[in-house]
N, C-alpha and C positions, 0 to 999 in steps of 0.2 A: 130324501125318502118321500114318496107319495103315498098316502093312505088310500088314494083312489085305485092304486094298482095292487094293493095287498089286502086279501081277505082279513078282516080284523074282528076282535072280540073285545068286550069290556064288561066289568062286573058291577058297574053303577058307581056314581059319585059318592064319595065319603063312605067307604065300605067297611072300615075297621075302627079307627080312632073316633071319628065323629059319630059313627053309628053307636059306638059305646057311650058317648056323651048324650046321644038322643035317649038312650035307654036309662042311664044312671043320672044324667045331668053333669055339667061340666065340673063343678066343684066336687060333687060326690065321687066322680070317676078319679079325680086327682087324689082325694083323700084316701080312696080305696087303695090306690097304688102306693102312696106314701106310707100307709099303715100296713101294707102287705095283706090286705084282706083276701083270704083264699078264694072267695067266690068270684073275684074279679078275674082270676085265672080261668076259672070254669066258663065265665061269660065270654071272654076273649076267645077261648077255645071253641065255643059254639059259633060265634061269628066267623071264626077262621074255617071251620068245617063247612059252613054255608057258602062262603066265598070260594073255597076250594071246589065245592061241587059245581059252582057256576063255571069256573075255569075248565074243569074236566068235561063238562057238557059241551062247551065250545070246541075243545080239542077232539071230542068224539064225533062231533057233527061234520067238521070239515077241517081242511088243512089251514091253520091259522098262521098268518105271517106277522100279525101285530096284535099284541094284547095290551089293553089299556087299564091302568090302575090309577084312578083319580081320587085324590083325597086332600083337602085343604089342611095344612099342618101349621101354617105360619099366621101371625098377627102382623100389624103394621110394623112392630119392632119385636123381633124374636119369635120363636116358635110357641105354640100353644102348650106344650109340655116340655120339660127339660130333656136334653139329650140322654141323660141317665135313665129316666123313665121310659123314654122312647126305646132305648136299646133293651131294656129289661122286658117290657110288655108288648110293644107294638112291632118292633123290628123282627122278632122271630115269627110273628104272624105274617108279615110281608114276605119274608124269605120262603115260608111254606107255600103261600098262594102263588108266588112268582116261579117257583122252581119247576112245576110241570110245563108251563109255557116256555120257559127258557130251554128246558131239556128237549122240547119239541121243535126247537129252532126258531121260535117266534121272537120278534123284536119287542122288548119290554119298554113300554112307554109309561112314564110316571108323571102325573100332574100334581102340583101342590101350590096353591096360592099363598101369598103372604111371604114374610121373612123366613126363609128356610136355610139360611147360611149355616146354622149349627147342625143341621140334619142332612145336608146334601151328600156328605161323604157316606153316611149310613144308607141313603137311598141308592147310591151307586153300588155300595157293598151288596145290597139286596139283589142287584141284577139289572138296574135301570140302564138301558141303552140310549134312551131318549128322555131328557128331563125337561119338562115344561115348567117354567118359573117366570115370575114377573121381573121386569127389567129394573126399574128405578127403586123398587122396594128392596131388592137385593144388591143393586149397585152394579153398573157396567164394569167398573174397575175390578170388583170382587169376582164377577162372573168370568171375566177375561183371565184373571190370575188363577182362579181355582178350578174352573170347569172347562175352559177351552182346550180342545184336543183330548180330553178325558172321556167326554160324553157328548153325544149330539144334543145341542141346546135348542129347544124349542122355545123361543123368546116370546113372552106375552107382553106386547107393547103397552106402555103406560096408558092408563085411561083415567088417571086421577088428577093429573095437572097438565102436561104438555098438550096432549090430544084433546083434552076437555076445554082448556081455556087459552091455549097457546096460539101463535100465529102460524100461517102456512110455512113460513121460513123456519120457525122453531121445530115444527113437526118434521120437515124435511131434514133438518140438521140432526135431529135425534136418530132417525132411522138410518141416515147415512153413517153416523158414528157407530151405531150398533152393527150394521153390516160390515163396515171396514175393520172394526176391532175384534168382532167375534166370529166372523166368517174366515174362510180360506179357500184356496183353489181345491183343496181336498174335500171340501164340504164341512158338514158338522154344525150347520146353523139353519134353523127354520124360524119363520116369523108367524105369529098369530095375533089377531087383534079382535077384542070383544067390544062391539059397538053398543053402548048402553044409553038409556034415556038421558037427555040433557045435553048430549054432545052435539054441537052445531053441525048441520049437514055439510057445510064448507070445510070443517075440520075433518069429517069422515072422508070427504073427497080428497083432501090433502094427504091423508094417511094411505089411501088406495094409490094415489099417484106416486107417492114416494116409494111404496113397496114395489110397484111396477117399474119405476125408474131405476132402482137399485137391484133388481132381481138378477141382472147379468153382471153385477159389479165384479165378480170373481172369474168371469168366463174368459 
């Protein structure tokens, strides 16, 4: 899938859950959910209405082939909120804002940083066609076992250890392993890399060289 060939829309990063924490604060949002505070339902409803308006505006302006829903849900270990709270409060909002784009035939792209293993099935249930997630935080073994062939994996290549402080050989080995294990002749794998301050330029070069080297691995 190439975004360059598909008119796309997006509703902004951290649109529901983290917008809620911006308004209420992280601890307060969780306490509201745990205590069943009625006002939290109203607030989530207001956020959902706003996001839904953005989606509908995109769909009204042009034929959208790709709609992006980006929201960080994970920490280094585990999600920011329990699966039970996610399913009760956040998942219905996701389903509501993804439904119009899905019904219009758009590819549903979902991005979530951090460890989202406990929420991945729910994100697919919401309608995700493409799931952007981090590789080593979630684990290549787990991604291969649980997501390969179920959803298009847009793999966010490690930027915490291997590409930050590893050797060229280690970077090449990581990307080769990911392409060989998570890709297939039928497709289903995309790679993305965020270059952040502190990464040596030679390591950034090694990432680009490896991605180019293995781009035709399954051809």
